[in-house]
CHARMM-style PDB file with segment names, atoms N, HN, CA, C and O in Angstrom:
ATOM      1  N   MET     1    -238.072  78.581-239.922  1.00  0.00      PROA
ATOM      2  CA  MET     1    -238.713  77.400-239.091  1.00  0.00      PROA
ATOM      3  C   MET     1    -237.825  76.976-238.292  1.00  0.00      PROA
ATOM      4  O   MET     1    -236.689  76.873-238.755  1.00  0.00      PROA
ATOM      5  N   ASN     2    -238.072  76.578-236.768  1.00  0.00      PROA
ATOM      6  HN  ASN     2    -238.995  76.663-236.392  1.00  0.00      PROA
ATOM      7  CA  ASN     2    -237.379  75.838-236.168  1.00  0.00      PROA
ATOM      8  C   ASN     2    -237.116  74.666-236.354  1.00  0.00      PROA
ATOM      9  O   ASN     2    -237.951  74.049-237.016  1.00  0.00      PROA
ATOM     10  N   SER     3    -235.922  73.917-235.875  1.00  0.00      PROA
ATOM     11  HN  SER     3    -235.244  74.418-235.336  1.00  0.00      PROA
ATOM     12  CA  SER     3    -235.428  72.875-236.234  1.00  0.00      PROA
ATOM     13  C   SER     3    -236.004  71.781-235.435  1.00  0.00      PROA
ATOM     14  O   SER     3    -235.571  70.682-235.781  1.00  0.00      PROA
ATOM     15  N   ALA     4    -236.841  71.758-234.484  1.00  0.00      PROA
ATOM     16  HN  ALA     4    -237.193  72.651-234.204  1.00  0.00      PROA
ATOM     17  CA  ALA     4    -237.752  71.033-233.465  1.00  0.00      PROA
ATOM     18  C   ALA     4    -239.109  70.847-234.469  1.00  0.00      PROA
ATOM     19  O   ALA     4    -239.657  69.763-234.266  1.00  0.00      PROA
ATOM     20  N   GLY     5    -239.724  71.625-235.444  1.00  0.00      PROA
ATOM     21  HN  GLY     5    -239.279  72.505-235.609  1.00  0.00      PROA
ATOM     22  CA  GLY     5    -240.632  70.795-236.031  1.00  0.00      PROA
ATOM     23  C   GLY     5    -241.619  71.785-235.767  1.00  0.00      PROA
ATOM     24  O   GLY     5    -242.409  71.794-236.712  1.00  0.00      PROA
ATOM     25  N   TYR     6    -242.015  72.876-234.639  1.00  0.00      PROA
ATOM     26  HN  TYR     6    -241.374  72.869-233.871  1.00  0.00      PROA
ATOM     27  CA  TYR     6    -242.841  73.440-234.216  1.00  0.00      PROA
ATOM     28  C   TYR     6    -242.733  74.913-234.497  1.00  0.00      PROA
ATOM     29  O   TYR     6    -241.628  75.443-234.620  1.00  0.00      PROA
ATOM     30  N   ARG     7    -244.000  75.668-234.615  1.00  0.00      PROA
ATOM     31  HN  ARG     7    -244.897  75.238-234.516  1.00  0.00      PROA
ATOM     32  CA  ARG     7    -243.853  77.042-235.056  1.00  0.00      PROA
ATOM     33  C   ARG     7    -244.091  77.900-233.412  1.00  0.00      PROA
ATOM     34  O   ARG     7    -244.464  77.427-232.339  1.00  0.00      PROA
ATOM     35  N   THR     8    -243.850  78.769-233.640  1.00  0.00      PROA
ATOM     36  HN  THR     8    -243.547  79.154-234.512  1.00  0.00      PROA
ATOM     37  CA  THR     8    -243.976  79.996-232.639  1.00  0.00      PROA
ATOM     38  C   THR     8    -244.604  81.222-233.417  1.00  0.00      PROA
ATOM     39  O   THR     8    -244.557  81.641-234.574  1.00  0.00      PROA
ATOM     40  N   VAL     9    -245.304  81.652-232.066  1.00  0.00      PROA
ATOM     41  HN  VAL     9    -245.342  81.311-231.127  1.00  0.00      PROA
ATOM     42  CA  VAL     9    -246.000  82.894-232.164  1.00  0.00      PROA
ATOM     43  C   VAL     9    -245.578  84.121-231.811  1.00  0.00      PROA
ATOM     44  O   VAL     9    -245.374  84.320-230.613  1.00  0.00      PROA
ATOM     45  N   ASN    10    -245.323  85.373-232.929  1.00  0.00      PROA
ATOM     46  HN  ASN    10    -245.489  85.211-233.902  1.00  0.00      PROA
ATOM     47  CA  ASN    10    -244.419  86.605-232.258  1.00  0.00      PROA
ATOM     48  C   ASN    10    -245.942  87.274-232.180  1.00  0.00      PROA
ATOM     49  O   ASN    10    -246.918  87.036-232.891  1.00  0.00      PROA
ATOM     50  N   VAL    11    -245.806  88.127-231.147  1.00  0.00      PROA
ATOM     51  HN  VAL    11    -245.013  88.321-230.570  1.00  0.00      PROA
ATOM     52  CA  VAL    11    -246.882  89.213-230.718  1.00  0.00      PROA
ATOM     53  C   VAL    11    -247.030  90.177-231.722  1.00  0.00      PROA
ATOM     54  O   VAL    11    -248.105  90.740-231.927  1.00  0.00      PROA
ATOM     55  N   ASN    12    -245.884  90.425-232.437  1.00  0.00      PROA
ATOM     56  HN  ASN    12    -245.010  89.968-232.270  1.00  0.00      PROA
ATOM     57  CA  ASN    12    -245.921  91.360-233.610  1.00  0.00      PROA
ATOM     58  C   ASN    12    -246.990  91.117-234.861  1.00  0.00      PROA
ATOM     59  O   ASN    12    -247.807  91.904-235.339  1.00  0.00      PROA
ATOM     60  N   ASP    13    -246.635  89.496-235.280  1.00  0.00      PROA
ATOM     61  HN  ASP    13    -245.971  88.857-234.892  1.00  0.00      PROA
ATOM     62  CA  ASP    13    -247.444  88.937-236.349  1.00  0.00      PROA
ATOM     63  C   ASP    13    -249.105  89.092-235.913  1.00  0.00      PROA
ATOM     64  O   ASP    13    -249.797  89.557-236.820  1.00  0.00      PROA
ATOM     65  N   VAL    14    -249.733  88.801-234.803  1.00  0.00      PROA
ATOM     66  HN  VAL    14    -249.171  88.423-234.067  1.00  0.00      PROA
ATOM     67  CA  VAL    14    -250.848  88.978-234.371  1.00  0.00      PROA
ATOM     68  C   VAL    14    -251.462  90.171-234.507  1.00  0.00      PROA
ATOM     69  O   VAL    14    -252.527  90.224-235.121  1.00  0.00      PROA
ATOM     70  N   LEU    15    -250.857  91.376-233.926  1.00  0.00      PROA
ATOM     71  HN  LEU    15    -249.992  91.333-233.426  1.00  0.00      PROA
ATOM     72  CA  LEU    15    -251.033  92.656-234.078  1.00  0.00      PROA
ATOM     73  C   LEU    15    -251.144  93.487-235.368  1.00  0.00      PROA
ATOM     74  O   LEU    15    -251.936  94.414-235.536  1.00  0.00      PROA
ATOM     75  N   LEU    16    -250.255  93.036-236.246  1.00  0.00      PROA
ATOM     76  HN  LEU    16    -249.611  92.283-236.109  1.00  0.00      PROA
ATOM     77  CA  LEU    16    -250.159  93.347-238.204  1.00  0.00      PROA
ATOM     78  C   LEU    16    -251.130  92.502-238.496  1.00  0.00      PROA
ATOM     79  O   LEU    16    -251.984  93.264-238.950  1.00  0.00      PROA
ATOM     80  N   ASN    17    -251.555  91.475-238.537  1.00  0.00      PROA
ATOM     81  HN  ASN    17    -250.861  90.856-238.168  1.00  0.00      PROA
ATOM     82  CA  ASN    17    -252.843  90.668-239.114  1.00  0.00      PROA
ATOM     83  C   ASN    17    -253.795  91.057-238.805  1.00  0.00      PROA
ATOM     84  O   ASN    17    -254.744  90.893-239.571  1.00  0.00      PROA
ATOM     85  N   PHE    18    -254.029  91.866-237.339  1.00  0.00      PROA
ATOM     86  HN  PHE    18    -253.258  91.999-236.716  1.00  0.00      PROA
ATOM     87  CA  PHE    18    -255.614  92.240-237.092  1.00  0.00      PROA
ATOM     88  C   PHE    18    -255.601  93.354-237.416  1.00  0.00      PROA
ATOM     89  O   PHE    18    -256.768  93.709-237.575  1.00  0.00      PROA
ATOM     90  N   ILE    19    -254.593  94.527-237.708  1.00  0.00      PROA
ATOM     91  HN  ILE    19    -253.644  94.238-237.579  1.00  0.00      PROA
ATOM     92  CA  ILE    19    -254.475  95.576-238.159  1.00  0.00      PROA
ATOM     93  C   ILE    19    -254.873  95.548-239.846  1.00  0.00      PROA
ATOM     94  O   ILE    19    -255.661  96.298-240.422  1.00  0.00      PROA
ATOM     95  N   GLY    20    -254.092  94.476-240.406  1.00  0.00      PROA
ATOM     96  HN  GLY    20    -253.452  93.866-239.938  1.00  0.00      PROA
ATOM     97  CA  GLY    20    -254.545  94.229-241.748  1.00  0.00      PROA
ATOM     98  C   GLY    20    -255.885  94.129-241.967  1.00  0.00      PROA
ATOM     99  O   GLY    20    -256.412  94.862-242.803  1.00  0.00      PROA
ATOM    100  N   VAL    21    -256.545  93.302-241.318  1.00  0.00      PROA
ATOM    101  HN  VAL    21    -256.116  92.707-240.638  1.00  0.00      PROA
ATOM    102  CA  VAL    21    -257.816  92.758-241.756  1.00  0.00      PROA
ATOM    103  C   VAL    21    -258.737  93.975-241.079  1.00  0.00      PROA
ATOM    104  O   VAL    21    -259.896  93.868-241.481  1.00  0.00      PROA
ATOM    105  N   MET    22    -258.585  94.935-240.302  1.00  0.00      PROA
ATOM    106  HN  MET    22    -257.643  95.021-239.975  1.00  0.00      PROA
ATOM    107  CA  MET    22    -259.350  96.016-239.575  1.00  0.00      PROA
ATOM    108  C   MET    22    -259.091  96.969-240.957  1.00  0.00      PROA
ATOM    109  O   MET    22    -260.076  97.597-241.345  1.00  0.00      PROA
ATOM    110  N   VAL    23    -257.948  97.103-241.651  1.00  0.00      PROA
ATOM    111  HN  VAL    23    -257.148  96.593-241.336  1.00  0.00      PROA
ATOM    112  CA  VAL    23    -257.606  98.340-242.963  1.00  0.00      PROA
ATOM    113  C   VAL    23    -258.480  97.555-244.024  1.00  0.00      PROA
ATOM    114  O   VAL    23    -259.245  98.248-244.696  1.00  0.00      PROA
ATOM    115  N   GLY    24    -258.460  96.329-244.232  1.00  0.00      PROA
ATOM    116  HN  GLY    24    -257.839  95.766-243.687  1.00  0.00      PROA
ATOM    117  CA  GLY    24    -259.244  95.603-245.312  1.00  0.00      PROA
ATOM    118  C   GLY    24    -260.805  96.023-245.307  1.00  0.00      PROA
ATOM    119  O   GLY    24    -261.538  96.492-246.178  1.00  0.00      PROA
ATOM    120  N   TYR    25    -261.001  95.664-243.984  1.00  0.00      PROA
ATOM    121  HN  TYR    25    -260.406  95.283-243.276  1.00  0.00      PROA
ATOM    122  CA  TYR    25    -262.813  95.926-243.782  1.00  0.00      PROA
ATOM    123  C   TYR    25    -262.941  97.486-244.035  1.00  0.00      PROA
ATOM    124  O   TYR    25    -263.830  98.020-244.698  1.00  0.00      PROA
ATOM    125  N   GLY    26    -261.937  98.092-243.413  1.00  0.00      PROA
ATOM    126  HN  GLY    26    -261.215  97.657-242.873  1.00  0.00      PROA
ATOM    127  CA  GLY    26    -262.253  99.784-243.682  1.00  0.00      PROA
ATOM    128  C   GLY    26    -262.545 100.178-245.343  1.00  0.00      PROA
ATOM    129  O   GLY    26    -263.566 100.740-245.738  1.00  0.00      PROA
ATOM    130  N   CYS    27    -261.552  99.801-246.092  1.00  0.00      PROA
ATOM    131  HN  CYS    27    -260.722  99.343-245.771  1.00  0.00      PROA
ATOM    132  CA  CYS    27    -261.625  99.630-247.567  1.00  0.00      PROA
ATOM    133  C   CYS    27    -262.615  99.296-247.991  1.00  0.00      PROA
ATOM    134  O   CYS    27    -263.224  99.989-248.806  1.00  0.00      PROA
ATOM    135  N   TYR    28    -262.981  98.328-247.625  1.00  0.00      PROA
ATOM    136  HN  TYR    28    -262.486  97.766-246.963  1.00  0.00      PROA
ATOM    137  CA  TYR    28    -264.253  97.450-248.113  1.00  0.00      PROA
ATOM    138  C   TYR    28    -265.726  98.095-247.808  1.00  0.00      PROA
ATOM    139  O   TYR    28    -266.632  97.887-248.615  1.00  0.00      PROA
ATOM    140  N   ARG    29    -265.951  98.869-246.650  1.00  0.00      PROA
ATOM    141  HN  ARG    29    -265.215  99.037-245.995  1.00  0.00      PROA
ATOM    142  CA  ARG    29    -266.913  99.802-245.890  1.00  0.00      PROA
ATOM    143  C   ARG    29    -266.897 100.911-246.980  1.00  0.00      PROA
ATOM    144  O   ARG    29    -267.900 101.222-247.623  1.00  0.00      PROA
ATOM    145  N   LEU    30    -265.644 101.493-247.135  1.00  0.00      PROA
ATOM    146  HN  LEU    30    -264.830 101.240-246.613  1.00  0.00      PROA
ATOM    147  CA  LEU    30    -265.646 102.648-248.012  1.00  0.00      PROA
ATOM    148  C   LEU    30    -266.053 102.437-249.476  1.00  0.00      PROA
ATOM    149  O   LEU    30    -266.903 102.975-250.186  1.00  0.00      PROA
ATOM    150  N   PHE    31    -265.236 101.561-249.662  1.00  0.00      PROA
ATOM    151  HN  PHE    31    -264.545 101.124-249.086  1.00  0.00      PROA
ATOM    152  CA  PHE    31    -265.849 101.193-251.323  1.00  0.00      PROA
ATOM    153  C   PHE    31    -267.138 100.972-251.564  1.00  0.00      PROA
ATOM    154  O   PHE    31    -267.648 101.338-252.623  1.00  0.00      PROA
ATOM    155  N   ALA    32    -267.866 100.308-250.554  1.00  0.00      PROA
ATOM    156  HN  ALA    32    -267.452 100.011-249.693  1.00  0.00      PROA
ATOM    157  CA  ALA    32    -269.382  99.927-250.657  1.00  0.00      PROA
ATOM    158  C   ALA    32    -270.256 101.237-250.159  1.00  0.00      PROA
ATOM    159  O   ALA    32    -271.485 101.257-250.218  1.00  0.00      PROA
ATOM    160  N   ALA    33    -269.493 102.275-249.686  1.00  0.00      PROA
ATOM    161  HN  ALA    33    -268.494 102.259-249.639  1.00  0.00      PROA
ATOM    162  CA  ALA    33    -270.519 103.547-249.044  1.00  0.00      PROA
ATOM    163  C   ALA    33    -270.094 104.555-250.700  1.00  0.00      PROA
ATOM    164  O   ALA    33    -270.761 105.571-250.898  1.00  0.00      PROA
ATOM    165  N   ILE    34    -269.319 104.274-251.440  1.00  0.00      PROA
ATOM    166  HN  ILE    34    -268.778 103.449-251.280  1.00  0.00      PROA
ATOM    167  CA  ILE    34    -268.896 105.052-252.680  1.00  0.00      PROA
ATOM    168  C   ILE    34    -270.047 104.406-253.694  1.00  0.00      PROA
ATOM    169  O   ILE    34    -270.849 104.949-254.453  1.00  0.00      PROA
ATOM    170  N   VAL    35    -269.815 103.186-253.417  1.00  0.00      PROA
ATOM    171  HN  VAL    35    -269.163 102.744-252.800  1.00  0.00      PROA
ATOM    172  CA  VAL    35    -271.134 102.600-254.761  1.00  0.00      PROA
ATOM    173  C   VAL    35    -272.477 102.737-254.646  1.00  0.00      PROA
ATOM    174  O   VAL    35    -273.268 102.878-255.579  1.00  0.00      PROA
ATOM    175  N   ARG    36    -272.836 102.674-252.950  1.00  0.00      PROA
ATOM    176  HN  ARG    36    -272.193 102.559-252.192  1.00  0.00      PROA
ATOM    177  CA  ARG    36    -274.004 103.037-252.680  1.00  0.00      PROA
ATOM    178  C   ARG    36    -274.432 104.658-252.988  1.00  0.00      PROA
ATOM    179  O   ARG    36    -275.571 105.037-253.261  1.00  0.00      PROA
ATOM    180  N   GLY    37    -273.042 105.641-252.856  1.00  0.00      PROA
ATOM    181  HN  GLY    37    -272.117 105.334-252.634  1.00  0.00      PROA
ATOM    182  CA  GLY    37    -273.816 106.962-252.950  1.00  0.00      PROA
ATOM    183  C   GLY    37    -273.705 107.297-254.521  1.00  0.00      PROA
ATOM    184  O   GLY    37    -274.076 108.379-254.975  1.00  0.00      PROA
ATOM    185  N   ILE    38    -273.148 106.245-255.320  1.00  0.00      PROA
ATOM    186  HN  ILE    38    -272.847 105.366-254.951  1.00  0.00      PROA
ATOM    187  CA  ILE    38    -273.431 106.797-256.987  1.00  0.00      PROA
ATOM    188  C   ILE    38    -274.956 105.777-257.597  1.00  0.00      PROA
ATOM    189  O   ILE    38    -275.289 105.775-258.782  1.00  0.00      PROA
ATOM    190  N   SER    39    -275.364 105.344-256.999  1.00  0.00      PROA
ATOM    191  HN  SER    39    -275.094 105.346-256.036  1.00  0.00      PROA
ATOM    192  CA  SER    39    -276.167 104.372-257.669  1.00  0.00      PROA
ATOM    193  C   SER    39    -277.485 105.111-257.142  1.00  0.00      PROA
ATOM    194  O   SER    39    -277.738 105.481-255.996  1.00  0.00      PROA
ATOM    195  N   PRO    40    -278.184 105.209-258.201  1.00  0.00      PROA
ATOM    196  CA  PRO    40    -279.666 106.229-258.054  1.00  0.00      PROA
ATOM    197  C   PRO    40    -280.571 105.794-257.182  1.00  0.00      PROA
ATOM    198  O   PRO    40    -281.192 106.436-256.334  1.00  0.00      PROA
ATOM    199  N   ASP    41    -280.620 104.226-257.544  1.00  0.00      PROA
ATOM    200  HN  ASP    41    -280.115 103.704-258.233  1.00  0.00      PROA
ATOM    201  CA  ASP    41    -281.698 103.801-256.778  1.00  0.00      PROA
ATOM    202  C   ASP    41    -281.134 102.787-255.624  1.00  0.00      PROA
ATOM    203  O   ASP    41    -281.703 101.714-255.422  1.00  0.00      PROA
ATOM    204  N   LYS    42    -280.081 103.157-254.944  1.00  0.00      PROA
ATOM    205  HN  LYS    42    -279.619 104.028-255.109  1.00  0.00      PROA
ATOM    206  CA  LYS    42    -279.855 102.778-253.869  1.00  0.00      PROA
ATOM    207  C   LYS    42    -279.510 101.230-253.727  1.00  0.00      PROA
ATOM    208  O   LYS    42    -279.400 100.783-252.585  1.00  0.00      PROA
ATOM    209  N   LYS    43    -279.335 100.397-254.801  1.00  0.00      PROA
ATOM    210  HN  LYS    43    -279.424 100.760-255.728  1.00  0.00      PROA
ATOM    211  CA  LYS    43    -279.174  99.437-254.956  1.00  0.00      PROA
ATOM    212  C   LYS    43    -277.837  99.092-254.022  1.00  0.00      PROA
ATOM    213  O   LYS    43    -277.178  99.944-253.427  1.00  0.00      PROA
ATOM    214  N   ARG    44    -277.532  97.385-254.024  1.00  0.00      PROA
ATOM    215  HN  ARG    44    -278.068  96.693-254.508  1.00  0.00      PROA
ATOM    216  CA  ARG    44    -276.518  97.101-253.013  1.00  0.00      PROA
ATOM    217  C   ARG    44    -275.991  95.872-253.830  1.00  0.00      PROA
ATOM    218  O   ARG    44    -276.584  95.092-254.575  1.00  0.00      PROA
ATOM    219  N   GLY    45    -274.849  95.948-253.494  1.00  0.00      PROA
ATOM    220  HN  GLY    45    -274.367  96.582-252.889  1.00  0.00      PROA
ATOM    221  CA  GLY    45    -273.928  95.080-254.487  1.00  0.00      PROA
ATOM    222  C   GLY    45    -273.280  94.864-255.411  1.00  0.00      PROA
ATOM    223  O   GLY    45    -272.791  95.823-256.008  1.00  0.00      PROA
ATOM    224  N   LEU    46    -273.079  93.734-255.795  1.00  0.00      PROA
ATOM    225  HN  LEU    46    -273.476  92.955-255.310  1.00  0.00      PROA
ATOM    226  CA  LEU    46    -272.652  93.870-257.394  1.00  0.00      PROA
ATOM    227  C   LEU    46    -273.212  94.296-258.269  1.00  0.00      PROA
ATOM    228  O   LEU    46    -272.679  94.554-259.348  1.00  0.00      PROA
ATOM    229  N   ALA    47    -274.784  94.520-257.921  1.00  0.00      PROA
ATOM    230  HN  ALA    47    -275.217  94.311-257.044  1.00  0.00      PROA
ATOM    231  CA  ALA    47    -275.853  94.717-259.081  1.00  0.00      PROA
ATOM    232  C   ALA    47    -275.609  96.037-259.355  1.00  0.00      PROA
ATOM    233  O   ALA    47    -275.423  96.371-260.526  1.00  0.00      PROA
ATOM    234  N   ALA    48    -275.572  97.014-258.282  1.00  0.00      PROA
ATOM    235  HN  ALA    48    -275.722  96.743-257.331  1.00  0.00      PROA
ATOM    236  CA  ALA    48    -275.042  98.497-258.068  1.00  0.00      PROA
ATOM    237  C   ALA    48    -273.841  98.788-258.808  1.00  0.00      PROA
ATOM    238  O   ALA    48    -273.746  99.827-259.461  1.00  0.00      PROA
ATOM    239  N   LEU    49    -272.881  97.902-258.745  1.00  0.00      PROA
ATOM    240  HN  LEU    49    -272.957  97.058-258.214  1.00  0.00      PROA
ATOM    241  CA  LEU    49    -271.195  98.232-259.054  1.00  0.00      PROA
ATOM    242  C   LEU    49    -271.643  98.033-260.727  1.00  0.00      PROA
ATOM    243  O   LEU    49    -271.179  98.812-261.560  1.00  0.00      PROA
ATOM    244  N   LEU    50    -272.294  97.266-261.008  1.00  0.00      PROA
ATOM    245  HN  LEU    50    -272.671  96.633-260.331  1.00  0.00      PROA
ATOM    246  CA  LEU    50    -272.313  96.925-262.320  1.00  0.00      PROA
ATOM    247  C   LEU    50    -273.523  97.461-263.364  1.00  0.00      PROA
ATOM    248  O   LEU    50    -273.622  97.228-264.569  1.00  0.00      PROA
ATOM    249  N   ASP    51    -274.368  98.220-262.539  1.00  0.00      PROA
ATOM    250  HN  ASP    51    -274.287  98.410-261.561  1.00  0.00      PROA
ATOM    251  CA  ASP    51    -274.859  99.636-263.224  1.00  0.00      PROA
ATOM    252  C   ASP    51    -274.141 100.951-263.488  1.00  0.00      PROA
ATOM    253  O   ASP    51    -274.141 101.704-264.462  1.00  0.00      PROA
ATOM    254  N   THR    52    -273.479 100.989-262.209  1.00  0.00      PROA
ATOM    255  HN  THR    52    -273.480 100.377-261.418  1.00  0.00      PROA
ATOM    256  CA  THR    52    -272.803 102.210-262.352  1.00  0.00      PROA
ATOM    257  C   THR    52    -271.427 102.407-263.177  1.00  0.00      PROA
ATOM    258  O   THR    52    -270.797 103.448-263.362  1.00  0.00      PROA
ATOM    259  N   ALA    53    -271.139 101.026-263.638  1.00  0.00      PROA
ATOM    260  HN  ALA    53    -271.651 100.181-263.487  1.00  0.00      PROA
ATOM    261  CA  ALA    53    -269.905 100.696-264.464  1.00  0.00      PROA
ATOM    262  C   ALA    53    -270.459 101.001-265.656  1.00  0.00      PROA
ATOM    263  O   ALA    53    -269.842 101.754-266.410  1.00  0.00      PROA
ATOM    264  N   VAL    54    -271.427 100.592-265.946  1.00  0.00      PROA
ATOM    265  HN  VAL    54    -271.928  99.980-265.334  1.00  0.00      PROA
ATOM    266  CA  VAL    54    -271.978 100.767-267.168  1.00  0.00      PROA
ATOM    267  C   VAL    54    -272.621 101.634-267.846  1.00  0.00      PROA
ATOM    268  OT1 VAL    54    -272.961 101.384-269.002  1.00  0.00      PROA
TER     269      VAL     54
END
């Protein structure tokens, strides 16, 4: 941190944060598609996950 008490933004930080958000969203979509594919009645959300886990 700078001794003057303010923060600076690095372009690399912004780009890597954006890439991290996109990777996380992609993982979420993949996981949701897998859960929907396993569930016989195509339920969505936590109920489908719990039904397939039990």
